[in-house]
mmCIF file of the N, C-alpha and C atoms, coordinates in Angstrom:
data_MODEL
# 
_entry.id   MODEL 
# 
loop_
_atom_site.group_PDB 
_atom_site.id 
_atom_site.type_symbol 
_atom_site.label_atom_id 
_atom_site.label_alt_id 
_atom_site.label_comp_id 
_atom_site.label_asym_id 
_atom_site.label_entity_id 
_atom_site.label_seq_id 
_atom_site.pdbx_PDB_ins_code 
_atom_site.Cartn_x 
_atom_site.Cartn_y 
_atom_site.Cartn_z 
_atom_site.occupancy 
_atom_site.B_iso_or_equiv 
_atom_site.pdbx_formal_charge 
_atom_site.auth_seq_id 
_atom_site.auth_comp_id 
_atom_site.auth_asym_id 
_atom_site.auth_atom_id 
_atom_site.pdbx_PDB_model_num 
ATOM 1   N N  . UNK A 1 1  ? 1.804  -0.423 -8.584 1.00 0.00 ? 1  UNK A N  1 
ATOM 2   C CA . UNK A 1 1  ? 1.899  -1.144 -7.932 1.00 0.00 ? 1  UNK A CA 1 
ATOM 3   C C  . UNK A 1 1  ? 1.529  -2.073 -6.833 1.00 0.00 ? 1  UNK A C  1 
ATOM 4   N N  . UNK A 1 2  ? 1.740  -3.425 -6.499 1.00 0.00 ? 2  UNK A N  1 
ATOM 5   C CA . UNK A 1 2  ? 1.165  -4.035 -5.627 1.00 0.00 ? 2  UNK A CA 1 
ATOM 6   C C  . UNK A 1 2  ? 2.012  -4.779 -4.837 1.00 0.00 ? 2  UNK A C  1 
ATOM 7   N N  . UNK A 1 3  ? 0.879  -5.479 -3.545 1.00 0.00 ? 3  UNK A N  1 
ATOM 8   C CA . UNK A 1 3  ? 1.927  -5.484 -2.589 1.00 0.00 ? 3  UNK A CA 1 
ATOM 9   C C  . UNK A 1 3  ? 2.225  -4.919 -1.234 1.00 0.00 ? 3  UNK A C  1 
ATOM 10  N N  . UNK A 1 4  ? 2.681  -4.945 -0.206 1.00 0.00 ? 4  UNK A N  1 
ATOM 11  C CA . UNK A 1 4  ? 1.948  -4.053 0.772  1.00 0.00 ? 4  UNK A CA 1 
ATOM 12  C C  . UNK A 1 4  ? 2.956  -2.777 1.020  1.00 0.00 ? 4  UNK A C  1 
ATOM 13  N N  . UNK A 1 5  ? 2.148  -1.636 1.727  1.00 0.00 ? 5  UNK A N  1 
ATOM 14  C CA . UNK A 1 5  ? 2.980  -0.263 1.486  1.00 0.00 ? 5  UNK A CA 1 
ATOM 15  C C  . UNK A 1 5  ? 2.862  0.177  2.678  1.00 0.00 ? 5  UNK A C  1 
ATOM 16  N N  . UNK A 1 6  ? 3.249  1.303  3.219  1.00 0.00 ? 6  UNK A N  1 
ATOM 17  C CA . UNK A 1 6  ? 3.473  1.781  4.857  1.00 0.00 ? 6  UNK A CA 1 
ATOM 18  C C  . UNK A 1 6  ? 2.149  1.710  5.638  1.00 0.00 ? 6  UNK A C  1 
ATOM 19  N N  . UNK A 1 7  ? 1.201  2.283  5.020  1.00 0.00 ? 7  UNK A N  1 
ATOM 20  C CA . UNK A 1 7  ? -0.063 2.685  5.595  1.00 0.00 ? 7  UNK A CA 1 
ATOM 21  C C  . UNK A 1 7  ? -1.000 1.349  5.750  1.00 0.00 ? 7  UNK A C  1 
ATOM 22  N N  . UNK A 1 8  ? -0.826 0.697  6.509  1.00 0.00 ? 8  UNK A N  1 
ATOM 23  C CA . UNK A 1 8  ? -1.793 -0.748 7.745  1.00 0.00 ? 8  UNK A CA 1 
ATOM 24  C C  . UNK A 1 8  ? -1.640 -1.559 6.504  1.00 0.00 ? 8  UNK A C  1 
ATOM 25  N N  . UNK A 1 9  ? -0.701 -1.482 5.498  1.00 0.00 ? 9  UNK A N  1 
ATOM 26  C CA . UNK A 1 9  ? -0.387 -2.468 4.460  1.00 0.00 ? 9  UNK A CA 1 
ATOM 27  C C  . UNK A 1 9  ? -1.295 -2.534 3.197  1.00 0.00 ? 9  UNK A C  1 
ATOM 28  N N  . UNK A 1 10 ? -1.760 -1.451 2.845  1.00 0.00 ? 10 UNK A N  1 
ATOM 29  C CA . UNK A 1 10 ? -2.378 -1.088 1.566  1.00 0.00 ? 10 UNK A CA 1 
ATOM 30  C C  . UNK A 1 10 ? -0.941 -1.178 0.357  1.00 0.00 ? 10 UNK A C  1 
ATOM 31  N N  . UNK A 1 11 ? -2.332 -1.125 -0.529 1.00 0.00 ? 11 UNK A N  1 
ATOM 32  C CA . UNK A 1 11 ? -1.473 -0.562 -1.948 1.00 0.00 ? 11 UNK A CA 1 
ATOM 33  C C  . UNK A 1 11 ? -1.333 0.690  -2.240 1.00 0.00 ? 11 UNK A C  1 
ATOM 34  N N  . UNK A 1 12 ? 0.109  0.718  -2.799 1.00 0.00 ? 12 UNK A N  1 
ATOM 35  C CA . UNK A 1 12 ? 0.858  2.150  -3.013 1.00 0.00 ? 12 UNK A CA 1 
ATOM 36  C C  . UNK A 1 12 ? -0.102 3.727  -2.992 1.00 0.00 ? 12 UNK A C  1 
ATOM 37  N N  . UNK A 1 13 ? -0.894 3.064  -3.949 1.00 0.00 ? 13 UNK A N  1 
ATOM 38  C CA . UNK A 1 13 ? -1.658 4.054  -4.735 1.00 0.00 ? 13 UNK A CA 1 
ATOM 39  C C  . UNK A 1 13 ? -2.778 4.601  -3.433 1.00 0.00 ? 13 UNK A C  1 
ATOM 40  N N  . UNK A 1 14 ? -3.247 3.448  -2.673 1.00 0.00 ? 14 UNK A N  1 
ATOM 41  C CA . UNK A 1 14 ? -4.441 3.712  -1.564 1.00 0.00 ? 14 UNK A CA 1 
ATOM 42  C C  . UNK A 1 14 ? -2.949 4.734  -0.154 1.00 0.00 ? 14 UNK A C  1 
ATOM 43  N N  . UNK A 1 15 ? -1.872 4.457  -0.028 1.00 0.00 ? 15 UNK A N  1 
ATOM 44  C CA . UNK A 1 15 ? -1.395 5.425  0.663  1.00 0.00 ? 15 UNK A CA 1 
ATOM 45  C C  . UNK A 1 15 ? -0.916 6.149  0.374  1.00 0.00 ? 15 UNK A C  1 
ATOM 46  N N  . UNK A 1 16 ? -1.029 6.239  -0.938 1.00 0.00 ? 16 UNK A N  1 
ATOM 47  C CA . UNK A 1 16 ? -0.641 8.064  -1.420 1.00 0.00 ? 16 UNK A CA 1 
ATOM 48  C C  . UNK A 1 16 ? -1.839 8.737  -1.368 1.00 0.00 ? 16 UNK A C  1 
ATOM 49  N N  . UNK A 1 17 ? -2.750 8.409  -1.280 1.00 0.00 ? 17 UNK A N  1 
ATOM 50  C CA . UNK A 1 17 ? -4.657 9.187  -1.454 1.00 0.00 ? 17 UNK A CA 1 
ATOM 51  C C  . UNK A 1 17 ? -4.155 9.790  -0.228 1.00 0.00 ? 17 UNK A C  1 
ATOM 52  N N  . UNK A 1 18 ? -3.761 9.028  0.629  1.00 0.00 ? 18 UNK A N  1 
ATOM 53  C CA . UNK A 1 18 ? -4.133 8.632  2.480  1.00 0.00 ? 18 UNK A CA 1 
ATOM 54  C C  . UNK A 1 18 ? -3.376 10.460 2.789  1.00 0.00 ? 18 UNK A C  1 
ATOM 55  N N  . UNK A 1 19 ? -2.365 10.104 2.520  1.00 0.00 ? 19 UNK A N  1 
ATOM 56  C CA . UNK A 1 19 ? -0.643 10.933 2.330  1.00 0.00 ? 19 UNK A CA 1 
ATOM 57  C C  . UNK A 1 19 ? -0.976 12.408 1.837  1.00 0.00 ? 19 UNK A C  1 
ATOM 58  N N  . UNK A 1 20 ? -1.882 12.207 1.078  1.00 0.00 ? 20 UNK A N  1 
ATOM 59  C CA . UNK A 1 20 ? -2.643 12.790 0.389  1.00 0.00 ? 20 UNK A CA 1 
ATOM 60  C C  . UNK A 1 20 ? -2.803 14.327 0.909  1.00 0.00 ? 20 UNK A C  1 
ATOM 61  N N  . UNK A 1 21 ? -4.090 13.876 2.058  1.00 0.00 ? 21 UNK A N  1 
ATOM 62  C CA . UNK A 1 21 ? -4.599 14.334 3.078  1.00 0.00 ? 21 UNK A CA 1 
ATOM 63  C C  . UNK A 1 21 ? -4.108 14.388 4.427  1.00 0.00 ? 21 UNK A C  1 
ATOM 64  N N  . UNK A 1 22 ? -3.452 15.760 4.648  1.00 0.00 ? 22 UNK A N  1 
ATOM 65  C CA . UNK A 1 22 ? -3.452 16.136 5.557  1.00 0.00 ? 22 UNK A CA 1 
ATOM 66  C C  . UNK A 1 22 ? -3.354 15.370 7.145  1.00 0.00 ? 22 UNK A C  1 
ATOM 67  N N  . UNK A 1 23 ? -4.660 15.667 6.970  1.00 0.00 ? 23 UNK A N  1 
ATOM 68  C CA . UNK A 1 23 ? -5.783 15.038 8.793  1.00 0.00 ? 23 UNK A CA 1 
ATOM 69  C C  . UNK A 1 23 ? -5.744 13.474 8.860  1.00 0.00 ? 23 UNK A C  1 
ATOM 70  N N  . UNK A 1 24 ? -5.486 12.572 7.754  1.00 0.00 ? 24 UNK A N  1 
ATOM 71  C CA . UNK A 1 24 ? -5.667 11.387 7.290  1.00 0.00 ? 24 UNK A CA 1 
ATOM 72  C C  . UNK A 1 24 ? -4.204 10.747 7.084  1.00 0.00 ? 24 UNK A C  1 
ATOM 73  N N  . UNK A 1 25 ? -3.186 11.607 6.917  1.00 0.00 ? 25 UNK A N  1 
ATOM 74  C CA . UNK A 1 25 ? -1.535 10.889 6.907  1.00 0.00 ? 25 UNK A CA 1 
ATOM 75  C C  . UNK A 1 25 ? -1.532 11.036 8.387  1.00 0.00 ? 25 UNK A C  1 
ATOM 76  N N  . UNK A 1 26 ? -1.622 12.348 9.099  1.00 0.00 ? 26 UNK A N  1 
ATOM 77  C CA . UNK A 1 26 ? -1.461 12.236 10.708 1.00 0.00 ? 26 UNK A CA 1 
ATOM 78  C C  . UNK A 1 26 ? -2.094 11.516 11.409 1.00 0.00 ? 26 UNK A C  1 
ATOM 79  N N  . UNK A 1 27 ? -3.409 10.919 11.199 1.00 0.00 ? 27 UNK A N  1 
ATOM 80  C CA . UNK A 1 27 ? -3.794 10.040 11.936 1.00 0.00 ? 27 UNK A CA 1 
ATOM 81  C C  . UNK A 1 27 ? -3.179 8.542  11.815 1.00 0.00 ? 27 UNK A C  1 
ATOM 82  N N  . UNK A 1 28 ? -3.099 8.146  10.334 1.00 0.00 ? 28 UNK A N  1 
ATOM 83  C CA . UNK A 1 28 ? -2.288 6.608  10.250 1.00 0.00 ? 28 UNK A CA 1 
ATOM 84  C C  . UNK A 1 28 ? -1.052 6.697  10.059 1.00 0.00 ? 28 UNK A C  1 
ATOM 85  N N  . UNK A 1 29 ? -0.389 8.189  10.219 1.00 0.00 ? 29 UNK A N  1 
ATOM 86  C CA . UNK A 1 29 ? 1.235  8.201  11.266 1.00 0.00 ? 29 UNK A CA 1 
ATOM 87  C C  . UNK A 1 29 ? 1.220  8.075  12.716 1.00 0.00 ? 29 UNK A C  1 
ATOM 88  N N  . UNK A 1 30 ? 0.456  8.533  13.307 1.00 0.00 ? 30 UNK A N  1 
ATOM 89  C CA . UNK A 1 30 ? 0.380  7.843  14.565 1.00 0.00 ? 30 UNK A CA 1 
ATOM 90  C C  . UNK A 1 30 ? 0.035  6.863  14.804 1.00 0.00 ? 30 UNK A C  1 
ATOM 91  N N  . UNK A 1 31 ? -1.177 6.414  13.933 1.00 0.00 ? 31 UNK A N  1 
ATOM 92  C CA . UNK A 1 31 ? -1.401 4.954  14.579 1.00 0.00 ? 31 UNK A CA 1 
ATOM 93  C C  . UNK A 1 31 ? -0.672 3.548  14.206 1.00 0.00 ? 31 UNK A C  1 
ATOM 94  N N  . UNK A 1 32 ? -0.127 3.991  12.837 1.00 0.00 ? 32 UNK A N  1 
ATOM 95  C CA . UNK A 1 32 ? 1.300  2.656  12.346 1.00 0.00 ? 32 UNK A CA 1 
ATOM 96  C C  . UNK A 1 32 ? 2.113  3.160  12.894 1.00 0.00 ? 32 UNK A C  1 
ATOM 97  N N  . UNK A 1 33 ? 2.244  4.237  14.260 1.00 0.00 ? 33 UNK A N  1 
ATOM 98  C CA . UNK A 1 33 ? 3.889  4.531  14.724 1.00 0.00 ? 33 UNK A CA 1 
ATOM 99  C C  . UNK A 1 33 ? 3.668  3.195  16.337 1.00 0.00 ? 33 UNK A C  1 
ATOM 100 N N  . UNK A 1 34 ? 1.754  3.478  16.595 1.00 0.00 ? 34 UNK A N  1 
ATOM 101 C CA . UNK A 1 34 ? 1.424  2.837  18.005 1.00 0.00 ? 34 UNK A CA 1 
ATOM 102 C C  . UNK A 1 34 ? 1.588  1.020  17.693 1.00 0.00 ? 34 UNK A C  1 
ATOM 103 N N  . UNK A 1 35 ? 1.019  1.062  15.827 1.00 0.00 ? 35 UNK A N  1 
ATOM 104 C CA . UNK A 1 35 ? 0.979  -0.169 15.802 1.00 0.00 ? 35 UNK A CA 1 
ATOM 105 C C  . UNK A 1 35 ? 2.684  -1.154 15.265 1.00 0.00 ? 35 UNK A C  1 
ATOM 106 N N  . UNK A 1 36 ? 3.324  -0.632 15.558 1.00 0.00 ? 36 UNK A N  1 
ATOM 107 C CA . UNK A 1 36 ? 4.814  -0.526 15.890 1.00 0.00 ? 36 UNK A CA 1 
ATOM 108 C C  . UNK A 1 36 ? 5.095  -0.703 16.814 1.00 0.00 ? 36 UNK A C  1 
ATOM 109 N N  . UNK A 1 37 ? 4.563  -0.048 18.013 1.00 0.00 ? 37 UNK A N  1 
ATOM 110 C CA . UNK A 1 37 ? 5.509  -0.014 19.506 1.00 0.00 ? 37 UNK A CA 1 
ATOM 111 C C  . UNK A 1 37 ? 5.944  0.769  19.090 1.00 0.00 ? 37 UNK A C  1 
ATOM 112 N N  . UNK A 1 38 ? 6.220  1.904  18.658 1.00 0.00 ? 38 UNK A N  1 
ATOM 113 C CA . UNK A 1 38 ? 7.318  2.370  18.270 1.00 0.00 ? 38 UNK A CA 1 
ATOM 114 C C  . UNK A 1 38 ? 5.809  3.739  19.255 1.00 0.00 ? 38 UNK A C  1 
ATOM 115 N N  . UNK A 1 39 ? 6.260  4.281  21.061 1.00 0.00 ? 39 UNK A N  1 
ATOM 116 C CA . UNK A 1 39 ? 5.050  5.082  21.249 1.00 0.00 ? 39 UNK A CA 1 
ATOM 117 C C  . UNK A 1 39 ? 6.350  6.357  21.223 1.00 0.00 ? 39 UNK A C  1 
ATOM 118 N N  . UNK A 1 40 ? 7.735  7.052  21.253 1.00 0.00 ? 40 UNK A N  1 
ATOM 119 C CA . UNK A 1 40 ? 7.961  7.914  20.972 1.00 0.00 ? 40 UNK A CA 1 
ATOM 120 C C  . UNK A 1 40 ? 7.828  8.124  19.707 1.00 0.00 ? 40 UNK A C  1 
ATOM 121 N N  . UNK A 1 41 ? 8.286  7.507  18.831 1.00 0.00 ? 41 UNK A N  1 
ATOM 122 C CA . UNK A 1 41 ? 7.666  8.340  17.825 1.00 0.00 ? 41 UNK A CA 1 
ATOM 123 C C  . UNK A 1 41 ? 6.021  8.815  17.255 1.00 0.00 ? 41 UNK A C  1 
ATOM 124 N N  . UNK A 1 42 ? 5.627  7.769  18.255 1.00 0.00 ? 42 UNK A N  1 
ATOM 125 C CA . UNK A 1 42 ? 3.962  8.314  17.539 1.00 0.00 ? 42 UNK A CA 1 
ATOM 126 C C  . UNK A 1 42 ? 3.727  9.828  18.597 1.00 0.00 ? 42 UNK A C  1 
ATOM 127 N N  . UNK A 1 43 ? 4.245  10.189 19.793 1.00 0.00 ? 43 UNK A N  1 
ATOM 128 C CA . UNK A 1 43 ? 4.468  11.224 20.320 1.00 0.00 ? 43 UNK A CA 1 
ATOM 129 C C  . UNK A 1 43 ? 4.744  12.409 19.281 1.00 0.00 ? 43 UNK A C  1 
ATOM 130 N N  . UNK A 1 44 ? 6.170  12.144 18.785 1.00 0.00 ? 44 UNK A N  1 
ATOM 131 C CA . UNK A 1 44 ? 6.946  12.805 17.774 1.00 0.00 ? 44 UNK A CA 1 
ATOM 132 C C  . UNK A 1 44 ? 5.357  13.514 16.979 1.00 0.00 ? 44 UNK A C  1 
ATOM 133 N N  . UNK A 1 45 ? 5.056  12.363 15.912 1.00 0.00 ? 45 UNK A N  1 
ATOM 134 C CA . UNK A 1 45 ? 4.181  12.515 15.026 1.00 0.00 ? 45 UNK A CA 1 
ATOM 135 C C  . UNK A 1 45 ? 2.998  13.173 15.378 1.00 0.00 ? 45 UNK A C  1 
ATOM 136 N N  . UNK A 1 46 ? 2.933  13.775 16.528 1.00 0.00 ? 46 UNK A N  1 
ATOM 137 C CA . UNK A 1 46 ? 1.444  14.338 17.122 1.00 0.00 ? 46 UNK A CA 1 
ATOM 138 C C  . UNK A 1 46 ? 1.536  15.242 17.352 1.00 0.00 ? 46 UNK A C  1 
ATOM 139 N N  . UNK A 1 47 ? 2.876  16.279 18.269 1.00 0.00 ? 47 UNK A N  1 
ATOM 140 C CA . UNK A 1 47 ? 3.277  17.095 17.904 1.00 0.00 ? 47 UNK A CA 1 
ATOM 141 C C  . UNK A 1 47 ? 4.547  17.791 16.893 1.00 0.00 ? 47 UNK A C  1 
ATOM 142 N N  . UNK A 1 48 ? 5.009  16.647 16.098 1.00 0.00 ? 48 UNK A N  1 
ATOM 143 C CA . UNK A 1 48 ? 5.417  17.255 14.471 1.00 0.00 ? 48 UNK A CA 1 
ATOM 144 C C  . UNK A 1 48 ? 4.877  17.268 13.782 1.00 0.00 ? 48 UNK A C  1 
ATOM 145 N N  . UNK A 1 49 ? 3.527  16.914 13.110 1.00 0.00 ? 49 UNK A N  1 
ATOM 146 C CA . UNK A 1 49 ? 3.315  15.529 12.593 1.00 0.00 ? 49 UNK A CA 1 
ATOM 147 C C  . UNK A 1 49 ? 3.154  16.859 10.386 1.00 0.00 ? 49 UNK A C  1 
ATOM 148 N N  . UNK A 1 50 ? 2.902  18.379 11.218 1.00 0.00 ? 50 UNK A N  1 
ATOM 149 C CA . UNK A 1 50 ? 2.559  19.061 9.687  1.00 0.00 ? 50 UNK A CA 1 
ATOM 150 C C  . UNK A 1 50 ? 4.374  18.804 9.531  1.00 0.00 ? 50 UNK A C  1 
ATOM 151 N N  . UNK A 1 51 ? 5.461  19.626 9.733  1.00 0.00 ? 51 UNK A N  1 
ATOM 152 C CA . UNK A 1 51 ? 6.788  19.167 9.255  1.00 0.00 ? 51 UNK A CA 1 
ATOM 153 C C  . UNK A 1 51 ? 6.831  17.273 8.271  1.00 0.00 ? 51 UNK A C  1 
ATOM 154 N N  . UNK A 1 52 ? 6.801  16.920 10.027 1.00 0.00 ? 52 UNK A N  1 
ATOM 155 C CA . UNK A 1 52 ? 6.661  15.135 9.315  1.00 0.00 ? 52 UNK A CA 1 
ATOM 156 C C  . UNK A 1 52 ? 5.487  15.320 7.631  1.00 0.00 ? 52 UNK A C  1 
ATOM 157 N N  . UNK A 1 53 ? 4.785  15.926 7.952  1.00 0.00 ? 53 UNK A N  1 
ATOM 158 C CA . UNK A 1 53 ? 3.478  15.592 6.774  1.00 0.00 ? 53 UNK A CA 1 
ATOM 159 C C  . UNK A 1 53 ? 4.164  15.478 4.921  1.00 0.00 ? 53 UNK A C  1 
ATOM 160 N N  . UNK A 1 54 ? 4.979  16.913 5.129  1.00 0.00 ? 54 UNK A N  1 
ATOM 161 C CA . UNK A 1 54 ? 5.404  17.088 3.657  1.00 0.00 ? 54 UNK A CA 1 
ATOM 162 C C  . UNK A 1 54 ? 6.029  16.062 3.714  1.00 0.00 ? 54 UNK A C  1 
ATOM 163 N N  . UNK A 1 55 ? 7.396  16.019 4.573  1.00 0.00 ? 55 UNK A N  1 
ATOM 164 C CA . UNK A 1 55 ? 8.772  15.019 4.343  1.00 0.00 ? 55 UNK A CA 1 
ATOM 165 C C  . UNK A 1 55 ? 7.760  13.909 3.762  1.00 0.00 ? 55 UNK A C  1 
ATOM 166 N N  . UNK A 1 56 ? 6.921  13.225 4.669  1.00 0.00 ? 56 UNK A N  1 
ATOM 167 C CA . UNK A 1 56 ? 6.244  11.917 4.419  1.00 0.00 ? 56 UNK A CA 1 
ATOM 168 C C  . UNK A 1 56 ? 5.508  12.334 2.391  1.00 0.00 ? 56 UNK A C  1 
ATOM 169 N N  . UNK A 1 57 ? 5.165  12.932 2.079  1.00 0.00 ? 57 UNK A N  1 
ATOM 170 C CA . UNK A 1 57 ? 4.654  13.357 0.884  1.00 0.00 ? 57 UNK A CA 1 
ATOM 171 C C  . UNK A 1 57 ? 5.774  12.789 0.058  1.00 0.00 ? 57 UNK A C  1 
ATOM 172 N N  . UNK A 1 58 ? 6.549  13.610 -0.163 1.00 0.00 ? 58 UNK A N  1 
ATOM 173 C CA . UNK A 1 58 ? 7.337  13.969 -1.100 1.00 0.00 ? 58 UNK A CA 1 
ATOM 174 C C  . UNK A 1 58 ? 8.312  12.107 -1.805 1.00 0.00 ? 58 UNK A C  1 
ATOM 175 N N  . UNK A 1 59 ? 8.484  12.150 0.511  1.00 0.00 ? 59 UNK A N  1 
ATOM 176 C CA . UNK A 1 59 ? 9.153  10.188 -0.021 1.00 0.00 ? 59 UNK A CA 1 
ATOM 177 C C  . UNK A 1 59 ? 7.869  9.567  -0.227 1.00 0.00 ? 59 UNK A C  1 
ATOM 178 N N  . UNK A 1 60 ? 6.753  9.888  -0.233 1.00 0.00 ? 60 UNK A N  1 
ATOM 179 C CA . UNK A 1 60 ? 5.516  8.357  -0.825 1.00 0.00 ? 60 UNK A CA 1 
ATOM 180 C C  . UNK A 1 60 ? 5.858  8.148  -2.401 1.00 0.00 ? 60 UNK A C  1 
ATOM 181 N N  . UNK A 1 61 ? 5.544  10.097 -2.373 1.00 0.00 ? 61 UNK A N  1 
ATOM 182 C CA . UNK A 1 61 ? 5.765  10.257 -4.120 1.00 0.00 ? 61 UNK A CA 1 
ATOM 183 C C  . UNK A 1 61 ? 7.311  9.655  -5.032 1.00 0.00 ? 61 UNK A C  1 
ATOM 184 N N  . UNK A 1 62 ? 8.065  10.320 -4.246 1.00 0.00 ? 62 UNK A N  1 
ATOM 185 C CA . UNK A 1 62 ? 9.534  10.025 -5.015 1.00 0.00 ? 62 UNK A CA 1 
ATOM 186 C C  . UNK A 1 62 ? 9.961  8.684  -4.675 1.00 0.00 ? 62 UNK A C  1 
ATOM 187 N N  . UNK A 1 63 ? 9.425  8.223  -4.001 1.00 0.00 ? 63 UNK A N  1 
ATOM 188 C CA . UNK A 1 63 ? 10.399 6.894  -3.388 1.00 0.00 ? 63 UNK A CA 1 
ATOM 189 C C  . UNK A 1 63 ? 9.490  5.612  -2.789 1.00 0.00 ? 63 UNK A C  1 
ATOM 190 N N  . UNK A 1 64 ? 8.397  5.616  -3.399 1.00 0.00 ? 64 UNK A N  1 
ATOM 191 C CA . UNK A 1 64 ? 7.438  4.599  -2.277 1.00 0.00 ? 64 UNK A CA 1 
ATOM 192 C C  . UNK A 1 64 ? 7.158  4.203  -1.054 1.00 0.00 ? 64 UNK A C  1 
ATOM 193 N N  . UNK A 1 65 ? 7.687  5.005  -0.059 1.00 0.00 ? 65 UNK A N  1 
ATOM 194 C CA . UNK A 1 65 ? 7.650  4.785  1.481  1.00 0.00 ? 65 UNK A CA 1 
ATOM 195 C C  . UNK A 1 65 ? 7.464  5.811  2.325  1.00 0.00 ? 65 UNK A C  1 
ATOM 196 N N  . UNK A 1 66 ? 6.602  5.936  3.637  1.00 0.00 ? 66 UNK A N  1 
ATOM 197 C CA . UNK A 1 66 ? 6.834  7.404  4.319  1.00 0.00 ? 66 UNK A CA 1 
ATOM 198 C C  . UNK A 1 66 ? 8.294  7.138  5.190  1.00 0.00 ? 66 UNK A C  1 
ATOM 199 N N  . UNK A 1 67 ? 8.196  7.838  5.740  1.00 0.00 ? 67 UNK A N  1 
ATOM 200 C CA . UNK A 1 67 ? 10.003 8.477  6.559  1.00 0.00 ? 67 UNK A CA 1 
ATOM 201 C C  . UNK A 1 67 ? 9.770  7.560  8.364  1.00 0.00 ? 67 UNK A C  1 
ATOM 202 N N  . UNK A 1 68 ? 10.845 6.776  8.388  1.00 0.00 ? 68 UNK A N  1 
ATOM 203 C CA . UNK A 1 68 ? 10.734 5.856  9.558  1.00 0.00 ? 68 UNK A CA 1 
ATOM 204 C C  . UNK A 1 68 ? 12.378 6.740  10.135 1.00 0.00 ? 68 UNK A C  1 
ATOM 205 N N  . UNK A 1 69 ? 12.123 7.558  11.236 1.00 0.00 ? 69 UNK A N  1 
ATOM 206 C CA . UNK A 1 69 ? 12.702 9.080  11.393 1.00 0.00 ? 69 UNK A CA 1 
ATOM 207 C C  . UNK A 1 69 ? 13.357 7.912  12.537 1.00 0.00 ? 69 UNK A C  1 
ATOM 208 N N  . UNK A 1 70 ? 12.565 7.443  13.279 1.00 0.00 ? 70 UNK A N  1 
ATOM 209 C CA . UNK A 1 70 ? 13.832 7.434  14.896 1.00 0.00 ? 70 UNK A CA 1 
ATOM 210 C C  . UNK A 1 70 ? 12.674 5.769  14.633 1.00 0.00 ? 70 UNK A C  1 
ATOM 211 N N  . UNK A 1 71 ? 13.923 4.957  15.040 1.00 0.00 ? 71 UNK A N  1 
ATOM 212 C CA . UNK A 1 71 ? 13.196 3.027  16.400 1.00 0.00 ? 71 UNK A CA 1 
ATOM 213 C C  . UNK A 1 71 ? 12.862 3.111  16.847 1.00 0.00 ? 71 UNK A C  1 
ATOM 214 N N  . UNK A 1 72 ? 12.469 4.083  18.043 1.00 0.00 ? 72 UNK A N  1 
ATOM 215 C CA . UNK A 1 72 ? 12.272 4.192  18.955 1.00 0.00 ? 72 UNK A CA 1 
ATOM 216 C C  . UNK A 1 72 ? 10.413 4.024  19.509 1.00 0.00 ? 72 UNK A C  1 
# 
């Protein structure tokens, strides 16, 4: 599937690979929230990243997007 995905506008397959690896998913999640200007969401991902990682991975596989829990 071509087109913009969740991690830095990368293709879905590349975003999926990054989402599978816990450390890269954590870093990418924090960085993407900071790029969006969502400081509170980035802080939550720093401290709750492991739980959110599982949800992100499931959503990336099934619905091809990562979790956008907070819009702050």
